[in-house]
C-alpha positions in Angstrom: -0.1 0.3 0.2 1.2 3.6 -0.9 -0.1 4.6 2.6 0.9 9.3 3.2 4.2 8.6 5.2 3.4 11.2 8.0 0.7 8.9 8.9 3.9 6.6 10.0 4.5 8.1 13.1 0.9 10.2 13.7 -1.7 7.3 13.3 -2.3 7.1 17.5 -3.0 10.5 17.9 -5.7 10.0 15.7 -7.0 6.9 17.0 -6.9 8.7 20.3 -9.3 11.0 18.0 -11.5 8.5 16.8 -11.8 6.8 20.3 -12.9 9.9 22.1 -15.5 10.8 19.5 -16.6 7.3 19.7 -17.1 7.8 23.2 -19.3 10.8 23.1 -21.8 10.5 20.1 -24.3 13.3 19.5 -27.7 13.0 17.4 -28.4 14.4 14.2 -28.3 18.6 14.9 -26.9 17.7 17.8 -23.1 17.2 17.5 -22.2 20.3 19.6 -19.3 18.8 21.5 -18.2 17.0 17.8 -18.2 20.5 15.9 -16.3 22.5 18.6 -13.9 19.2 18.7 -13.3 19.5 15.2 -13.3 23.1 14.4 -10.4 23.4 17.1 -8.4 21.0 15.2 -8.9 22.8 12.3 -8.2 26.1 13.8 -4.8 24.5 15.6 -4.0 23.5 12.7 -4.1 26.7 10.6 -7.2 25.7 8.4 -9.6 28.9 8.1 -12.9 27.4 9.8 -16.7 28.7 9.3 -18.9 26.9 12.0 -22.7 26.7 11.9 -23.9 25.7 8.8 -27.2 23.8 9.3 -26.8 24.3 12.8 -24.5 22.0 13.8 -22.3 21.5 10.6 -18.9 22.9 9.3 -16.5 24.3 6.6 -12.7 24.2 7.2 -11.2 25.9 4.3 -7.6 25.6 2.6 -6.1 27.3 -0.1 -2.5 26.7 -1.6 -1.0 28.6 -4.8 -3.4 31.3 -7.0 -5.4 28.2 -8.8 -9.0 28.7 -9.6 -10.0 24.6 -8.9 -11.8 23.6 -6.0 -12.8 20.4 -4.2 -14.9 18.9 -1.6 -14.7 16.3 1.1 -17.2 15.3 3.1 -17.5 13.6 6.1 -20.5 12.5 8.2 -20.8 13.6 12.0 -24.4 12.0 13.8 -24.6 8.9 16.0 -27.3 6.3 16.2 -30.2 6.0 19.0 -28.9 2.9 19.7 -27.5 1.2 23.3 -23.9 0.2 22.7 -23.6 -3.6 23.6 -19.5 -2.8 23.8 -17.8 -2.6 27.0 -14.3 -1.8 25.9 -12.5 1.5 27.2 -13.6 3.7 24.5 -17.4 2.5 24.0 -20.3 5.0 24.7 -20.9 7.4 27.8 -24.0 8.2 26.4 -27.2 5.4 27.8 -29.3 4.9 24.1 -26.7 6.7 21.9 -23.3 5.1 19.9 -21.7 5.7 16.6 -23.0 2.2 15.2 -22.1 2.9 12.1 -18.3 4.6 11.8 -19.0 8.5 11.6 -16.6 8.7 14.4 -13.7 7.0 11.3 -15.6 9.2 8.7 -14.7 12.2 10.2 -11.3 11.0 11.9 -10.0 9.9 8.2 -10.9 14.0 7.6 -9.3 15.5 10.3 -6.1 13.1 9.7 -6.3 14.6 5.6 -7.0 18.3 6.8 -3.9 17.5 9.2 -1.8 15.9 6.4 -2.4 18.6 3.7 -2.3 21.9 6.5 1.4 20.6 7.4 2.7 20.5 3.7 4.4 23.1 2.0 3.2 25.7 -0.6 3.9 23.1 -3.7 1.7 20.7 -2.2 -1.3 21.6 -4.5 -2.4 24.5 -6.2 -6.5 25.9 -5.5 -8.8 25.5 -3.0 -10.1 22.1 -0.4 -13.6 22.1 1.4 -13.1 19.8 4.4 -16.9 19.7 4.7 -18.0 18.2 8.0 -21.8 17.0 8.0 -24.4 16.9 10.7 -27.6 14.5 10.5 -27.0 12.4 8.1 -29.1 9.6 9.9 -32.5 9.0 10.8 -34.2 10.6 7.5 -32.9 14.2 8.7 -31.3 15.2 5.9 -28.1 17.3 7.0 -26.7 17.4 3.6 -29.2 19.2 1.9 -30.1 21.8 5.0 -26.1 22.1 4.8 -26.7 22.9 0.6 -30.2 25.0 1.4 -27.6 26.9 3.8 -26.0 28.1 1.2 -23.1 25.1 1.5 -21.9 25.3 -2.2 -22.6 29.3 -2.9 -20.0 29.7 -0.2 -17.6 26.8 -0.5 -17.9 26.3 -4.3 -16.8 22.9 -5.3 -16.0 21.6 -8.7 -16.3 18.2 -7.4 -17.2 16.5 -4.0 -15.9 13.0 -2.7 -16.9 10.7 0.1 -16.2 7.5 2.0 -18.1 5.0 4.0 -16.6 2.0 5.8 -18.9 -0.9 4.5 -18.5 -4.9 5.2 -17.2 -5.6 1.5 -14.5 -8.0 2.4 -10.7 -7.2 2.7 -9.8 -4.3 5.2 -8.6 -1.4 3.1 -10.9 -2.8 -0.3 -12.1 -0.2 -1.9 -15.4 -0.4 -3.9 -17.3 1.3 -5.9 -18.7 2.0 -9.2 -19.9 4.7 -12.2 -23.6 4.7 -11.3 -26.0 4.3 -8.8 -24.3 2.8 -5.9 -27.0 3.4 -3.5 -30.7 3.4 -3.5 -33.3 5.7 -2.4 -35.2 5.9 1.3 -38.9 6.9 1.1 -41.6 6.3 3.8 -44.5 6.4 3.6 -47.8 6.0 5.9 -51.3 6.0 4.8 -54.6 6.2 7.4 -58.0 5.0 6.4 -60.6 7.2 8.5 -63.4 5.2 8.7 -66.1 5.0 11.5 -65.5 3.6 15.3 -67.7 0.9 16.7 -67.5 -2.2 19.0 -66.6 -5.1 17.3 -69.6 -7.2 18.0 -71.7 -4.6 16.3 -69.4 -4.5 13.1 -72.8 -3.6 10.5 -72.9 -0.2 12.5 -69.3 1.1 11.6 -67.0 1.0 8.8 -64.1 -1.0 9.4 -60.5 1.2 8.8 -59.1 -2.3 10.1 -60.2 -4.3 7.0 -59.2 -1.6 4.7 -56.0 -1.4 6.0 -55.1 -5.3 6.0 -56.7 -5.7 2.2 -54.1 -2.3 1.4 -51.5 -4.4 2.9 -52.3 -7.0 0.0 -51.8 -4.7 -2.5 -48.9 -2.9 -1.8 -47.1 -5.8 -2.8 -47.9 -5.6 -6.4 -46.9 -2.5 -7.0 -43.4 -2.5 -7.9 -43.7 -6.0 -10.3 -46.5 -4.5 -11.8 -45.0 -0.3 -12.2 -41.2 -1.0 -12.7 -39.9 -3.4 -15.1 -38.3 -6.5 -14.1 -35.0 -5.2 -15.6 -35.0 -2.9 -13.0 -34.4 -3.0 -8.8 -36.6 -1.2 -6.4 -38.5 -2.3 -3.0 -41.5 -1.5 -1.2 -41.1 -3.3 2.4 -44.7 -3.1 4.7 -43.6 -2.5 8.2 -46.1 -1.3 10.3 -49.9 -2.1 10.8 -51.5 0.0 13.7 -55.7 -0.9 14.4 -57.3 -0.6 17.5 -55.1 -0.7 21.0 -58.1 -2.8 22.4 -59.7 -6.3 21.2 -63.2 -5.3 21.2 -63.0 -1.7 19.6 -63.4 -1.3 16.1 -61.3 2.3 15.7 -62.3 5.5 14.1 -58.9 5.3 12.2 -56.0 2.5 11.3 -52.8 3.2 9.3 -50.1 1.4 7.0 -46.9 2.3 6.5 -43.1 1.0 5.6 -40.5 2.2 2.7 -39.9 2.1 -0.8 -36.3 1.8 -2.3 -35.7 2.7 -6.1 -32.1 3.3 -8.2 -34.4 6.1 -10.1 -35.6 9.2 -9.9 -38.5 8.1 -12.4 -38.9 4.8 -10.5 -39.9 6.8 -7.2 -42.2 9.1 -8.8 -44.3 6.1 -10.5 -44.3 4.0 -7.2 -45.3 7.2 -5.6 -48.6 7.4 -8.0 -49.7 3.8 -8.2 -49.3 3.8 -4.8 -51.6 6.5 -4.2 -54.0 5.3 -6.9 -54.3 1.6 -4.9 -54.8 3.5 -1.6 -58.0 5.6 -3.0 -59.0 2.5 -4.5 -59.1 0.5 -1.8 -60.3 3.3 0.5 -63.5 3.4 -2.1 -64.6 -0.4 -2.0 -64.5 0.0 2.1 -66.0 2.8 2.3 -63.7 4.6 3.8 -61.2 8.0 3.1 -57.3 7.6 2.7 -54.8 10.0 3.7 -51.4 9.2 2.4 -48.1 10.7 3.6 -45.3 9.9 1.5 -41.5 11.6 2.1 -38.7 11.4 0.3 -35.7 11.1 2.8 -32.9 11.1 0.1 -32.6 10.3 -3.1 -30.4 7.4 -4.7 -26.3 7.6 -4.4 -25.3 8.2 -8.2 -22.0 8.5 -8.8 -20.9 11.0 -12.3 -18.5 8.8 -14.5 -16.2 10.8 -14.8 -15.5 11.7 -11.1 -16.0 7.8 -10.0 -13.1 6.7 -12.6 -10.9 9.7 -11.0 -11.7 8.2 -7.7 -10.7 5.2 -8.7 -7.4 5.8 -10.2 -6.3 7.4 -6.8 -8.1 4.3 -5.2 -5.3 2.2 -7.2 -2.8 4.7 -6.4 -3.1 4.4 -2.6 -4.0 0.0 -2.6 -3.2 -1.3 -5.6 -5.4 -2.8 -8.2 -6.2 -5.6 -6.2 -7.8 -3.9 -3.6 -10.0 -1.8 -5.7 -13.5 -2.9 -7.2 -15.2 -0.7 -9.5 -18.3 -2.6 -10.8 -20.0 -3.1 -7.1 -23.2 -4.0 -7.6 -25.8 -1.1 -5.8 -26.8 -1.9 -2.6 -30.3 -0.8 -1.2 -28.8 1.2 1.6 -29.7 5.0 1.5 -26.6 7.3 1.9 -27.9 11.6 2.2 -24.6 12.6 0.2 -27.2 12.3 -2.6 -28.0 15.3 -2.5 -24.9 16.7 -2.9 -24.4 14.4 -5.8 -27.6 16.0 -7.3 -25.8 19.3 -6.7 -22.3 18.7 -8.2 -20.3 16.3 -9.7 -18.8 13.8 -7.8 -18.0 10.2 -6.0 -19.5 7.8 -2.9 -17.1 5.2 -2.2 -17.1 2.6 0.0 -13.8 1.1 2.4 -13.7 -2.1 3.7 -14.2 -2.2 7.6 -13.0 -6.1 7.5 -15.0 -8.9 9.1 -14.2 -8.3 12.8 -11.2 -9.8 13.5 -10.0 -6.6 14.7 -12.5 -6.8 17.6 -11.2 -5.4 20.8 -11.3 -7.3 24.6 -15.1 -6.0 26.3 -16.7 -6.2 22.1 -20.2 -7.2 22.0 -21.7 -10.7 20.9 -22.9 -9.1 17.7 -21.8 -8.8 14.5 -19.7 -6.1 13.7 -21.4 -4.5 10.8 -23.1 -1.3 10.7 -26.1 0.0 12.4 -25.3 -3.3 14.8 -24.9 -2.5 18.9 -21.0 -4.2 18.8 -20.4 -2.5 16.0 -16.7 -0.6 16.3 -15.0 1.2 13.5 -11.9 0.0 12.1 -9.1 1.9 13.7 -6.8 -0.1 11.2 -8.7 1.9 7.9 -7.6 5.3 9.0 -4.9 6.1 7.3 -5.8 4.4 4.5 -9.2 6.4 3.9 -6.9 9.7 4.7 -4.3 9.1 2.2 -7.1 8.8 -0.1 -8.5 11.7 0.6 -4.9 13.6 0.5 -3.8 12.2 -2.9 -7.9 13.1 -4.2 -6.5 16.6 -3.5 -3.1 15.9 -5.3 -4.3 14.8 -8.3 -7.2 17.2 -8.9 -5.3 20.4 -7.9 -2.1 19.0 -9.3 0.7 21.9 -8.4 2.0 23.3 -11.5 -1.4 22.0 -13.1 
């Protein structure tokens, strides 16, 4: 591997930073301590800091030379509302919150890259780097979208944006990406059937919304195969059903809800339209009225081909040809970096976190995969991800280029 030399003697410092962030997890738009720690470190290294973007978000700006080209590197900072099962020294100090997705590691890799680039001479690159530390990626809070709405790319222009996410893709340090849709859109729906409640022993005196919801739940399962071509991938899951709280009461309302995943905006449009039609039809058949809530949390993560090829070349420089998978199949998970890729060209990629061999004494009993209470980021990939970010900057903003 071609790891940046300066990380050989400094990686322990960044491991300490990562574990400190892990021990103090903060949920979306509450990342006050994390944001302040990041800002203080960037300022210590002489990097210009801009706080308060979408609340707890911030951007570090580093300029060298006179070049007009720019690049944006993004890391997410928020944790998840899970109770950590690990018992090692850096476990969460906050009950019910933990870094179960590795955002502590993402933040640290970008900090390590910022530190290295800030310590190099004026000829290291020519242009401007924007280090984007984003709040609220999880739980559909759309921190990326809100940073953009708060003027992110107006205030900090980026010719292209790049991001990494740790992932169980096999070997530790393996990069995985493709030149198109890498992750799905995330959409939630909730349909409320309004009827007329009554005693369950006298159903003829009411209008039963539960029966309508049961029928609708079955009909929803037909939408994807009847609406989306079989050559495309899409998913509609029914995950929530709610009727009466009492066994002998037919309620006034009943609800059904779930999630929808697609790899194109067109597929979302088709599914939403058909869902509304089916809900209205089932409601009419049962004498109810349907109220549909449909939330598009994030669009699909679609890499731009030229930037994906550029990123893959940098990855090969860091880890070698055999450790880069550039035709990785799209996954049904979602990521709100998609909003940034709609606004600017760029590339999102996975970095192999391994299969759990890095587990420390006190690790929880569950698998070491993201969104699991036994998860912990693999510190071994900090210098790998940081080296990728460093070399992205040096290749995108070449000195004398």
